[in-house]
N, C-alpha and C positions, 0 to 999 in steps of 0.2 A: 571403360570405367563404368561401375554400376551407378545408376541414378538412385538418389537417396529417397526414401518414402516421403510424400508430403501428405499429411493428414487431411481428411475430408471433413472431419468434424472434431470438436473439442472432446477430448476424453482425459481423465486423470486417473493416476494409479499412484499408491504408495510403493516408494522403490526401498525405503529405509526407515527403519522407527528406532528410537533411542529413547533416552532418558524422559520420565515423566510422560507427557503427551507430544513430545517432539517427533518430528517425522520429515522425511523428504519426500514430497510429492512432484511428479512429472507431470505437466499439462501439454498435451499436443494441441496445437492450433492450427486451425485450416489455413492453408498457403504457406505455412512455415516449415522449413527442413528441421529446426531445432525446437525442443519443447522449452516451456517456461519451467524452470527448476527451482522449487522452493527448499528452505526459505529464501525470500527475495525481497529487495528494496526498490521502490520506485521514486526517486527524486521528483519532488513536485516543483512546478512552476507556477506562480500565482502573481496577481498584481497587487495583492494585500499584504501590507507589513514587510516589503521586501524593499531593499535600497537600489535593486538593480532593475533594469528595463527587461520587460518579456522577451524583447527581442533580442537582446544580449544574451540571456540566458540559454536561449534555445540552441545556440551555437555550440555549446559545450558538449552537446548529446552526439557529435560525431566519434566521441570517445566513450560513450556508455549506451547500453543497449535497450534501456528502458526509460520512460518518462511518464509522469501523470501531469495532464494538463487540464486547465479549467476551461470549460465550454463557455463560460460566462465572459472570460477575458479574451477568447478568440473572437467572440461575436462583436465586442466593442472595440476592436482594433479597426484602424482606417483600412478600406478595401484593398489598397494597394498593399499594405504591409501585412494584412491577413493573408493575402494570396502568396506573398513570399514566404511567410511562416508555415502555412499549409505545404509548401513545397519541401520546406527543410523537415517538417514532421514526417513526410513520406519517406524519408530516408532512414528513420528511427526504426530499429527492428520491431519493438514492442511499444504501443502508445496506449495509454490508460485514460480515457476522456472521462473527466469528472463532470459532474452536472453543473457546478459553479454556483450553487446554493450558498456556499460557504463564503464566496467573495461577496456575492449579492447581500446576504444578511449582514455581514460586517460593515458593508457600505450603505446599508439601509436603502438599497435599490429596489423599488417595488417594480420596475418595469420587467424584471427578469422572470420569465414564466416557461411552462412546459413548450409551448410552442416555439419559443426563439431557442430554446435547447434542441428541439427536433431539427430546426434549420441548421444549427452548426452540425448536427450529426450527418445531415445530407451533403455537407461540403468536405468533410474531414475524412483522412484514413485512420482508422483506429482498429485495436483488437480487442480491447475491454471498454465497456461503457457503464456508468453507474445510473442507478435510478434517480428521479428527480427528488432529493431530500425533502422529507417531512419533518420540520423541527418542531420540538415542543414548545407551547406558549401557554400563557396563563389560561386561555380559553380553549385549550386544545380538546376538551370533551373527552370522547372515546378515542384516545391517541393510538391506541394499538390498531384499531379499525381504520383509522385515516391513514396509518403508515403502511398497511397490507394494500388498502385500496390504491394507495399512491405508486406502490411498487407494481401493482398489477397494470396501472394505467401506463407507467413507464414502459412497461414491457411490451405493451401493444404498439408503441410509437416506432419500434424497430424489430426486425425479425432476424437480425444479425446475432450470431452466437457471441459469447463473451459478456452476457449481462450480470452485474453485479448489484443487487439489491443493497441499499444503505439503510441501516436501521439506528435510530437515535433513541435517547431516553435516559432514564435512571438505570443504574445497574440492574435492579429488579425488573424494571420495564423492558430492557433489552432480552433479557432471559426469557420473559413472557412472550414477547413478540416473536423470537426466533423459535420458540418451542410452538408457537402457532403456525409459523411458516413450515417449519419441518413436518408437522402433522398434516397440513391441508394442502401445501404448494411444494412438495419435495423436490420438483423439478426446477424450482427457483432457488435451490440452496447449494448449488455446486461451487458457488463462488460468493461469499456473503461477507459485507463490510460493516464494522462498526467504529465509532471514534474512540480513541483512546481515552480522551477527556470524560466521556460518558461512562467509562467503566469503573470509576470510583474516585475517592480522594486520595487515597495512599496507593503505593506500589503494590502492596500486598492485597488490597482489596481490587484493584484492577486486575491483577494475576488470578485472582480466585474467580473472578467474573469471566475472564477468557476462558479458564479451564471448565467453566459451568456451560459456557456457550460451546466449546469444542465437544463437550460429552453430548449435547443436544445435536450437534451436526454429525456426531459419530452414530447415534442412536436411530431408532427407526426401523421399519420392516427391511430397509435396504442395508443397514448396517454400513453405511458408506463412509469409510474413513479416509477417504480422497478428497472429501470437500475442503476447498480452501477458505481459511478465515483471515481476512485482511484488516489490519488496523490503521485506520486514517489519523494522520497527524502523529505518527510514532517514528522517531528517528533518533533517539538516544540509544546509543549501543548496549549500555546495561540493561535498559529496559527491554530492548528486543530480545536480548539472551533470556531474560526472565519469562517474556511472554512467548517465546518458541518453546521453552520447557512447558509452559501452561497449555500450548497447542495452537498458538498462532503461526502462520505460514508466510503472510506477505504484508508489507509495510510501506508507508508513504510519508513524507513530511518536507517541511521547508528548511530542515536543520542545516542541510548542506549548504544554504546560502547565508546562514545567520551566524554559524559556528565554524571551528575547524576541528577537524578529527585528529585527536591525539596520535602520533605516530607508533607509539609503543604500548599504549593501553586502550582498552575499549571504553573511551569516554570523550566527550566534547570539551573543548576549550573556547575562550573567547576568539573570535574571528581574527583579532588584530595579534594574537599572541603566538601564531604558528612558528615564527622565526626562533622563539625561546627553546624550541625542542630539537633543534638540529637536525630535522628530517632530511634523509638522503634519498627519498623516493625520486622517480624520474622527473617529476614535476618541480620539486624543491631543489634538486641538484641541477637542473637544466638552465637554460639561458633565459627563461621567461622573466622579463623584467616588471610587468604588471603585477602587484602584489595581490589584487582581487582575482585575477585570472588564475594565478599560480594557486590560491586557496581553493578555488571552486575545484579546478582540476585534481589537485590532490585530495580533497573530500571525496569525489565520485570513484577515484581509483581506491581509496581506502574503504568504502561501503562495499565496493565489489569484492575487495580482497577479505574483508571482514565477514561477509556472508559466505564467501567460499570456503573460509576456515570453519565456519560452523557446519557447512554441509559435509566437509571432511569428519568432523566429529561424529556427526551423525551417522555417517556410512561406517565408519570404525567403531561405533557404539561406545565412544569414550566421552560423549558430551557431559554425562553426569559428572566425571572426575574434574572437568573444568568448571563446571557450574559449582561444584562443592568449594573449590578452591576460592570462588568469587564470594559466594552468598552464604556457604556452610550448609551441613546437612539440616540443621533446625529450621531455618527459613524455607528451604525447598520442602520439607515436610508439612509445613504450615499451608503451603499452596495445595498440597496434595490432599489434605484433609478437607473436602468440601462435599 
């Protein structure tokens, strides 16, 4: 039997392109036989605004190949539990280690800093890791400079591949900072993340901001169309579809633990309402008695199936037909005119 090639460094390539700025990108990862194929979704695990324990949620990833985990949450676990969680994380094919600034800021926890973040990185197995977010404040001053300096400082903390700079700010600010990054630090732009909430007030403004960022990432001397744009906090299926059209490639959110994925439509419903839709997926039709467990497993399966379906539409170059059925040509045209 031939032994499969395992990549020695991260390399991305556009495999298929379709409607608008949508594309399938394959990212080879050191030590992995299979690439990360976009569009893709990372279910997030967080201690903030979630009803279920960090420990119970991580167990579901025996059935899902990706996860985004907060470094903040890992650090503040009791040592024994952290050791157990780390062992379970080691069995997940792809791990995205988030900086934890989101949780720390929401809890107003000023203890969290770069040094503690670095400590967690030294203890856990991960494939992607984010910069230590610089959040805008009333006294931010030159926020663009602080953001880029923060990204450079974060990169110096670890020499592992898979670095993902996170950029925050207003829609205009995001575009300005990413423009600066692509011009002066193009080597740091292969996988870039912005928060969906920062991209605008309306879905149309958000999609236009995503498209402007996509054009910046595609431009420059290298004309690198295989750069990956990740949207933090984006798990709504309709939004994902529109943002893929605008050029986003990767997503994460807590939606999988807050809502239920409708079995027949690309939308989310209340967590408690899944039984109303007579889903016959393997988890809903099985013998699992615990309702919460059933919904979480149902959601993971449907996110995987949903993104797989979008990949197929991109491969077959039929995504535009599907999007026109949902959004209409007029709305898609408004996004493209930026």
